[in-house]
C-alpha positions as CSV (number, residue, x, y, z in Angstrom):
1,X,-32.6,-27.8,32.4
2,X,-29.0,-28.4,33.7
3,X,-27.6,-26.2,36.4
4,X,-25.7,-23.2,35.4
5,X,-22.1,-22.6,36.8
6,X,-23.6,-19.9,39.1
7,X,-26.3,-22.4,40.3
8,X,-23.7,-25.0,41.1
9,X,-21.6,-22.4,42.9
10,X,-24.7,-21.6,45.1
11,X,-25.6,-25.1,46.0
12,X,-22.1,-26.6,46.4
13,X,-21.0,-26.6,50.1
14,X,-17.9,-24.6,50.8
15,X,-14.6,-26.4,51.2
16,X,-13.1,-26.7,54.7
17,X,-11.3,-23.5,55.7
18,X,-12.9,-21.4,52.8
19,X,-15.1,-18.4,53.2
20,X,-18.6,-19.0,51.8
21,X,-19.8,-16.7,49.1
22,X,-22.9,-14.9,50.2
23,X,-26.1,-15.4,48.2
24,X,-26.5,-11.6,47.6
25,X,-23.0,-11.5,46.0
26,X,-23.9,-14.4,43.8
27,X,-27.1,-12.7,42.8
28,X,-25.2,-9.5,41.9
29,X,-22.8,-11.6,39.8
30,X,-25.7,-13.3,38.0
31,X,-27.4,-10.0,37.3
32,X,-24.2,-8.4,36.0
33,X,-23.6,-11.4,33.7
34,X,-27.2,-11.4,32.4
35,X,-26.9,-7.6,31.7
36,X,-23.6,-8.1,29.9
37,X,-24.8,-11.0,27.7
38,X,-28.0,-9.2,26.9
39,X,-26.2,-6.0,26.0
40,X,-23.8,-7.9,23.8
41,X,-26.7,-9.6,22.0
42,X,-28.4,-6.2,21.4
43,X,-25.1,-4.8,20.0
44,X,-24.8,-7.7,17.6
45,X,-28.4,-7.4,16.6
46,X,-27.8,-3.7,15.8
47,X,-24.8,-4.6,13.6
48,X,-26.8,-7.2,11.7
49,X,-29.7,-4.8,11.2
50,X,-27.5,-2.3,9.3
51,X,-24.8,-4.5,7.6
52,X,-23.7,-2.1,4.8
53,X,-23.7,0.9,7.1
54,X,-21.7,-1.0,9.7
55,X,-19.1,-2.1,7.0
56,X,-18.7,1.4,5.6
57,X,-18.3,2.7,9.2
58,X,-15.5,0.2,9.8
59,X,-13.4,1.0,6.8
60,X,-11.0,3.2,8.7
61,X,-10.5,0.6,11.5
62,X,-10.1,-2.2,8.9
63,X,-7.4,-0.2,7.0
64,X,-5.7,0.7,10.3
65,X,-5.6,-2.9,11.5
66,X,-4.6,-4.4,8.1
67,X,-1.8,-1.9,7.8
68,X,-0.5,-2.5,11.3
69,X,-0.6,-6.3,11.1
70,X,0.9,-6.3,7.6
71,X,3.8,-4.0,8.5
72,X,4.6,-5.9,11.7
73,X,4.5,-9.1,9.6
74,X,7.0,-7.6,7.2
75,X,9.3,-6.4,10.0
76,X,9.1,-9.7,11.9
77,X,9.8,-11.7,8.7
78,X,12.7,-9.5,7.7
79,X,14.2,-9.6,11.2
80,X,14.3,-13.4,11.1
81,X,15.6,-13.4,7.5
82,X,18.4,-11.0,8.3
83,X,19.4,-12.8,11.5
84,X,19.5,-16.1,9.5
85,X,21.0,-15.0,6.2
86,X,22.9,-11.7,6.8
87,X,23.9,-11.4,10.4
88,X,24.7,-15.1,10.8
89,X,28.5,-14.9,11.1
90,X,28.8,-18.3,12.8
91,X,28.4,-19.6,16.3
92,X,29.7,-16.9,18.7
93,X,31.8,-15.3,15.9
94,X,32.7,-11.7,15.5
95,X,34.9,-10.1,12.8
96,X,37.8,-7.7,12.7
97,X,37.5,-5.6,9.5
98,X,38.9,-2.3,8.1
99,X,35.6,-0.6,7.5
100,X,32.8,-2.3,9.5
101,X,29.4,-0.7,9.1
102,X,29.5,2.6,7.2
103,X,26.3,4.6,7.1
104,X,27.4,7.9,5.6
105,X,29.8,9.4,3.1
106,X,31.9,11.2,5.7
107,X,32.4,7.9,7.7
108,X,33.5,6.2,4.5
109,X,36.1,9.0,3.7
110,X,37.5,8.8,7.2
111,X,37.6,5.0,7.1
112,X,39.6,5.0,3.9
113,X,42.5,6.6,5.9
114,X,42.6,3.5,8.2
115,X,45.5,1.1,7.9
116,X,44.8,-2.2,6.2
117,X,44.0,-5.4,8.1
118,X,46.9,-7.6,7.1
119,X,47.8,-11.3,7.4
120,X,50.4,-10.2,9.9
121,X,47.5,-9.0,12.1
122,X,45.8,-12.3,11.7
123,X,49.0,-14.2,12.7
124,X,49.5,-12.0,15.7
125,X,45.9,-12.4,16.9
126,X,46.0,-16.2,16.3
127,X,49.1,-16.5,18.4
128,X,48.2,-14.0,21.1
129,X,44.5,-14.3,21.9
130,X,43.8,-16.4,25.0
131,X,40.0,-16.3,25.1
132,X,39.3,-17.2,21.4
133,X,38.8,-20.8,20.4
134,X,39.5,-20.2,16.7
135,X,40.8,-17.4,14.5
136,X,40.3,-17.5,10.7
137,X,41.1,-15.1,7.9
138,X,39.7,-14.4,4.5
139,X,40.4,-12.2,1.5
140,X,38.2,-12.1,-1.6
141,X,37.6,-10.7,-5.1
142,X,34.8,-10.9,-7.6
143,X,35.8,-12.3,-11.0
144,X,34.4,-14.2,-13.9
145,X,34.8,-17.9,-13.8
146,X,34.4,-20.5,-16.6
147,X,34.4,-24.2,-17.2
148,X,34.6,-25.1,-20.9
149,X,32.3,-22.7,-22.7
150,X,30.1,-22.0,-19.7
151,X,30.7,-18.7,-17.9
152,X,29.6,-17.5,-14.5
153,X,29.8,-13.8,-13.7
154,X,30.7,-12.2,-10.4
155,X,31.9,-15.2,-8.6
156,X,33.3,-14.4,-5.2
157,X,36.8,-16.0,-5.1
158,X,37.8,-16.3,-1.4
159,X,41.2,-17.1,0.0
160,X,40.7,-18.6,3.5
161,X,42.5,-20.4,6.2
162,X,41.8,-24.1,6.6
163,X,39.6,-23.6,9.7
164,X,37.2,-21.2,7.8
165,X,34.5,-23.8,7.3
166,X,34.4,-24.7,11.0
167,X,34.3,-21.0,12.1
168,X,31.6,-20.0,9.6
169,X,29.5,-23.3,9.9
170,X,29.9,-24.1,6.2
171,X,28.3,-27.5,5.5
172,X,29.9,-29.9,3.0
173,X,27.6,-31.6,0.5
174,X,30.4,-33.7,-1.1
175,X,34.2,-33.9,-1.1
176,X,36.2,-32.0,1.4
177,X,37.3,-28.6,2.5
178,X,40.8,-27.2,2.0
179,X,43.4,-28.6,4.4
180,X,46.6,-27.1,6.1
181,X,48.6,-29.1,3.5
182,X,46.7,-27.5,0.6
183,X,47.5,-24.1,2.2
184,X,51.1,-24.9,2.9
185,X,51.8,-26.1,-0.7
186,X,49.8,-23.3,-2.3
187,X,47.7,-25.9,-4.0
188,X,45.4,-24.7,-6.8
189,X,42.3,-26.5,-5.4
190,X,38.9,-25.1,-4.8
191,X,35.8,-25.7,-2.6
192,X,32.9,-24.4,-4.6
193,X,29.3,-23.2,-3.8
194,X,26.3,-25.0,-5.2
195,X,25.7,-22.3,-7.9
196,X,29.0,-23.2,-9.6
197,X,28.3,-26.9,-9.2
198,X,24.9,-26.6,-10.8
199,X,26.0,-24.2,-13.6
200,X,29.3,-26.0,-14.6
201,X,28.5,-29.6,-13.8
202,X,24.8,-30.1,-13.9
203,X,24.8,-33.8,-14.8
204,X,28.3,-35.0,-13.6
205,X,30.2,-35.2,-10.3
206,X,32.1,-31.9,-9.9
207,X,34.9,-33.5,-7.8
208,X,38.1,-33.6,-9.8
209,X,36.9,-31.3,-12.5
210,X,38.5,-27.9,-13.1
211,X,37.3,-24.3,-13.1
212,X,39.2,-21.5,-14.7
213,X,39.4,-18.0,-13.1
214,X,41.4,-15.5,-14.9
215,X,44.7,-17.1,-15.8
216,X,44.4,-19.7,-13.0
217,X,42.9,-23.2,-13.1
218,X,41.6,-24.8,-10.0
219,X,40.6,-28.4,-9.3
220,X,37.4,-28.9,-7.4
221,X,37.9,-30.8,-4.2
222,X,34.5,-30.2,-2.5
223,X,31.0,-28.7,-2.9
224,X,29.1,-26.8,-0.2
225,X,25.5,-27.3,0.7
226,X,23.2,-24.6,-0.7
227,X,22.7,-21.5,1.5
228,X,20.2,-19.6,-0.6
229,X,19.8,-15.9,-1.4
230,X,19.8,-12.8,0.7
231,X,17.6,-9.9,-0.7
232,X,17.7,-11.6,-4.2
233,X,21.5,-12.0,-4.2
234,X,22.7,-15.6,-4.3
235,X,25.1,-16.6,-1.5
236,X,26.2,-19.8,-3.3
237,X,28.2,-18.2,-6.2
238,X,31.6,-18.5,-4.6
239,X,34.8,-20.5,-4.8
240,X,37.1,-20.9,-1.8
241,X,40.9,-21.5,-2.3
242,X,43.7,-21.7,0.3
243,X,44.7,-18.3,1.6
244,X,48.3,-18.5,0.5
245,X,47.2,-19.6,-2.9
246,X,45.1,-16.5,-3.1
247,X,47.9,-14.3,-1.8
248,X,50.2,-15.7,-4.5
249,X,47.7,-15.3,-7.4
250,X,45.2,-12.6,-6.5
251,X,46.4,-10.3,-3.7
252,X,46.9,-6.6,-4.5
253,X,48.7,-4.0,-2.3
254,X,45.3,-2.3,-1.6
255,X,43.6,-5.5,-0.4
256,X,43.0,-6.2,3.2
257,X,41.9,-9.3,5.1
258,X,38.8,-9.9,7.2
259,X,39.5,-11.8,10.5
260,X,36.9,-14.1,12.0
261,X,37.3,-14.8,15.7
262,X,35.3,-17.4,17.5
263,X,34.5,-17.0,21.2
264,X,34.0,-20.1,23.5
265,X,30.4,-19.1,24.2
266,X,27.9,-16.3,24.0
267,X,28.7,-15.1,27.5
268,X,32.4,-14.6,26.5
269,X,31.7,-12.7,23.3
270,X,32.2,-9.3,25.0
271,X,35.4,-10.3,26.7
272,X,36.8,-11.8,23.5
273,X,36.0,-8.6,21.6
274,X,37.7,-6.5,24.3
275,X,40.8,-8.7,24.2
276,X,41.1,-8.4,20.4
277,X,40.5,-4.6,20.6
278,X,43.1,-4.2,23.3
279,X,45.8,-6.0,21.3
280,X,45.0,-4.2,18.0
281,X,45.1,-0.8,19.7
282,X,48.4,-1.6,21.4
283,X,50.0,-2.8,18.2
284,X,48.8,0.3,16.4
285,X,50.0,2.7,19.2
286,X,46.6,4.4,19.6
287,X,46.2,6.9,22.4
288,X,43.7,6.1,25.2
289,X,41.1,8.7,23.9
290,X,41.7,8.0,20.2
291,X,39.0,6.1,18.3
292,X,39.6,2.6,16.9
293,X,41.1,2.7,13.4
294,X,39.6,-0.7,12.7
295,X,36.1,-2.2,13.2
296,X,34.9,-5.1,15.4
297,X,31.6,-6.3,14.2
298,X,29.3,-9.0,15.6
299,X,25.9,-10.3,14.8
300,X,24.4,-8.1,17.4
301,X,25.9,-5.0,15.7
302,X,24.4,-5.9,12.4
303,X,21.0,-6.6,14.0
304,X,21.2,-3.3,16.0
305,X,21.6,-1.4,12.7
306,X,18.8,-3.4,11.1
307,X,16.4,-2.8,14.0
308,X,17.2,1.0,13.7
309,X,16.2,0.9,10.0
310,X,13.1,-1.1,10.6
311,X,12.2,1.1,13.6
312,X,11.9,4.0,11.1
313,X,9.5,1.9,9.0
314,X,7.5,1.0,12.1
315,X,7.3,4.7,13.1
316,X,5.9,5.6,9.7
317,X,3.5,2.7,9.8
318,X,2.2,3.7,13.3
319,X,1.7,7.3,12.1
320,X,-0.4,6.0,9.2
321,X,-2.3,3.6,11.5
322,X,-3.0,6.5,13.9
323,X,-4.5,8.6,11.2
324,X,-6.7,5.6,10.1
325,X,-7.8,4.9,13.6
326,X,-8.7,8.6,14.4
327,X,-10.7,8.8,11.1
328,X,-12.4,5.5,11.8
329,X,-13.1,6.5,15.4
330,X,-14.8,9.8,14.3
331,X,-16.9,7.9,11.8
332,X,-18.0,5.5,14.5
333,X,-18.9,8.3,16.8
334,X,-21.0,10.0,14.1
335,X,-22.8,6.8,13.3
336,X,-23.5,6.1,16.9
337,X,-24.8,9.6,17.4
338,X,-27.2,9.0,14.5
339,X,-28.1,5.7,16.0
340,X,-29.0,7.4,19.3
341,X,-31.3,9.8,17.4
342,X,-32.9,6.9,15.4
343,X,-33.5,4.9,18.6
344,X,-34.7,7.6,20.9
345,X,-38.1,5.9,21.3
346,X,-36.5,2.5,22.0
347,X,-34.3,4.1,24.7
348,X,-37.4,5.7,26.3
349,X,-39.2,2.3,26.2
350,X,-36.3,0.6,27.9
351,X,-36.1,3.2,30.6
352,X,-39.8,3.0,31.3
353,X,-39.4,-0.8,31.7
354,X,-36.8,-0.3,34.4
355,X,-33.5,0.0,32.5
356,X,-31.1,2.4,34.4
357,X,-28.9,5.0,32.8
358,X,-25.9,2.7,33.4
359,X,-27.7,0.0,31.3
360,X,-28.2,2.4,28.4
361,X,-24.6,3.7,28.7
362,X,-23.3,0.1,28.7
363,X,-25.5,-0.8,25.7
364,X,-24.2,1.9,23.4
365,X,-20.6,1.6,24.6
366,X,-20.8,-2.2,23.9
367,X,-22.2,-1.5,20.4
368,X,-19.4,0.9,19.7
369,X,-16.7,-1.5,21.0
370,X,-18.2,-4.5,19.2
371,X,-18.4,-2.5,16.0
372,X,-14.7,-1.6,16.2
373,X,-13.7,-5.1,17.3
374,X,-15.5,-6.6,14.3
375,X,-13.6,-4.1,12.1
376,X,-10.4,-5.2,13.8
377,X,-11.2,-8.9,13.1
378,X,-11.9,-8.1,9.5
379,X,-8.6,-6.2,9.3
380,X,-6.7,-9.1,10.8
381,X,-8.2,-11.6,8.3
382,X,-7.4,-9.2,5.5
383,X,-3.8,-8.8,6.7
384,X,-3.4,-12.6,6.9
385,X,-4.7,-13.0,3.4
386,X,-2.3,-10.2,2.1
387,X,0.6,-11.8,3.9
388,X,-0.2,-15.2,2.4
389,X,-0.5,-13.8,-1.1
390,X,2.8,-11.9,-0.9
391,X,4.6,-14.9,0.5
392,X,3.2,-17.2,-2.2
393,X,3.6,-14.9,-5.1
394,X,7.0,-13.3,-4.3
395,X,8.6,-15.6,-1.8
396,X,9.0,-12.6,0.5
397,X,10.0,-13.4,4.1
398,X,7.0,-12.5,6.2
399,X,5.9,-13.8,9.6
400,X,2.8,-12.6,11.5
401,X,3.6,-12.4,15.2
402,X,0.7,-13.1,17.6
403,X,1.6,-9.9,19.4
404,X,0.5,-7.9,16.3
405,X,-2.8,-9.6,16.3
406,X,-3.5,-9.0,20.0
407,X,-2.2,-5.4,19.8
408,X,-4.4,-4.7,16.7
409,X,-7.5,-6.1,18.4
410,X,-6.9,-4.1,21.6
411,X,-6.4,-0.9,19.7
412,X,-9.5,-1.4,17.6
413,X,-11.7,-2.1,20.6
414,X,-10.1,0.8,22.5
415,X,-11.0,3.2,19.7
416,X,-14.5,1.9,19.7
417,X,-14.8,2.5,23.5
418,X,-13.2,5.9,23.4
419,X,-15.2,7.3,20.5
420,X,-18.4,5.7,21.8
421,X,-18.3,7.4,25.2
422,X,-20.0,10.7,24.0
423,X,-22.9,9.0,22.1
424,X,-23.4,6.6,25.0
425,X,-23.5,9.4,27.5
426,X,-25.9,11.3,25.3
427,X,-28.2,8.3,25.1
428,X,-28.1,7.7,28.8
429,X,-29.0,11.3,29.6
430,X,-32.2,11.3,27.5
431,X,-35.4,12.0,29.5
432,X,-37.6,8.8,29.4
433,X,-40.8,10.8,29.0
434,X,-39.5,12.9,26.2
435,X,-37.9,9.9,24.5
436,X,-41.2,8.0,24.5
437,X,-42.9,11.0,22.8
438,X,-40.3,10.9,20.0
439,X,-41.6,9.5,16.7
440,X,-40.5,6.0,16.0
């Protein structure tokens, strides 16, 4: 037979300058390793001997782990989805808006009293800001569009400045974006999303064709690359026209602009926001202690709100998981107590052959921990299957983080250890003579 790692460690001469490991210490390590592996084997044999009982015992742990991994997969997937589809304002971009994020009816009522964000504010910021690399503006309205007899509902008609595509990282599939000359001449041209191109011009080149919106007709000069949908709502049903063309044909006195400000880099975002806030507060003559009557919103603000919402979901999930784990742990403890009673004679025999109390304690703790860990593994596999089925059937954004798998396995094993302590101590305290007299 080949030498074991411990044998090689014993026979290999120590390196120069190292302290040799004593033979007695190696012997203790070998004995501990043999004890551990033998105990693990006995635990697995006990599980195999009662397969159905073991499975029924583990239902609570399986449900807990499946729920935990599945919910964490949902949250992780949605976090990535929101960061990519909703909170992605552009590279180092924040917005100045009238409302911002409104989370209650009272906040909405108060926000309605705020002054509008106007194109004058945009022009002032564009000319005054020193830290910003670009400032863009946008106004929009939802309206029905048509080309020939084909109609598209709820198209987002946006009037934007010519630098809007660069600030928002819009990619051009064909044609071009609007130019300063288009804006200066109030040209009735349009850069359209892929939904309009696919709906109105499925088999022809859209460039040069016309789209009618209300009483206005716009010539298509470019088509954007598809973005996709966010929570089932398409982000490609839009038409961009020059901002001054929009103001001439669509602007109402109650409309306000949204201003997009691009910072040089991520490190300068906070300073850029503070600069924009300072100028807007000064122009609006706000007192030092008065709150802002406008909103400055970045991707981090959107993600902070989202994490707050998903945090509530995670709390509910953890409460449910805790209930499952406690129930599963109690079932494991009861089954282990029954196992101790069933195997009293076996325990007495092992004690008579030289097994110590610590060996019996370790055996039953190991059985309990292995039992729970197996339940954890089954729960993880079940969660992976559920995630796969949901992603495949509903195209729902889900991503299983490795941290969820590790946490679930640790929790399951810990439950097994905790609830296995009492049965293991009871087994270890059995008198060997009385245990041998027990009926097998």
